[in-house]
C-alpha positions, 0 to 999 in steps of 0.5 A, a space after each residue: 303251915 306255909 314254908 318259903 325257902 329262898 336260895 341266893 348268892 351275894 353280888 361279887 362286890 358285897 363285902 364280908 361285913 355287908 354280907 353279915 349285915 344282910 344275914 342279920 337282917 334276914 334273921 330278924 325277918 325270920 324271927 318276926 311274930 308271924 313266923 313259926 320258925 326260920 333259919 338262915 345259913 349256907 346253902 348245901 346244894 350243888 355249887 353248880 346251881 350258883 347259890 351260896 346261902 339259903 333262907 327258910 321261914 314257916 308261917 302257920 297260915 294265910 293270915 300269918 303270911 299276910 302279917 309277915 309280908 307287911 311286917 315293918 321288920 320284913 319291909 325294912 329288911 328287904 331294903 337291906 337284903 335285896 340290893 346285895 343279891 346277885 341271884 335268888 330262887 324261891 320254893 314255896 310249899 304248904 301242908 294246907 289241903 285247900 286247893 286254892 292256897 297257892 292262888 290265895 298266897 299269890 293274891 297276897 303277894 300281888 297286893 304287896 307288889 301293888 302297895 310297894 312298887 319299889 319292892 317289885 323293882 328290887 325283886 325284878 332286878 335279881 336274876 332267878 
């Protein structure tokens, strides 16, 4: 299992209705066929960390991760989600014993960045 946990905060100018739209887009992304589980909600960590919400998704393996990264629902969701975020931090972990899993995951992300340069620009615009 590969787990991706995102902690984030919305930009100050994002309205409550826009927040709801973003959270719904995240729920759709977390529910794609390649995801084994997913959840979206309030971040319960230290408020001093500057995060208000969290997104967590688990995918069974690298093949599922590749499908997840390129799923049309995920791609469309990112165009709604990313412009609304003021801060974003990711933690990824796995129970896969292969010592190269992290590098293989990185290669999948690099391939997506190469294929979708606008996605990379959107990500780079959000402070960590």
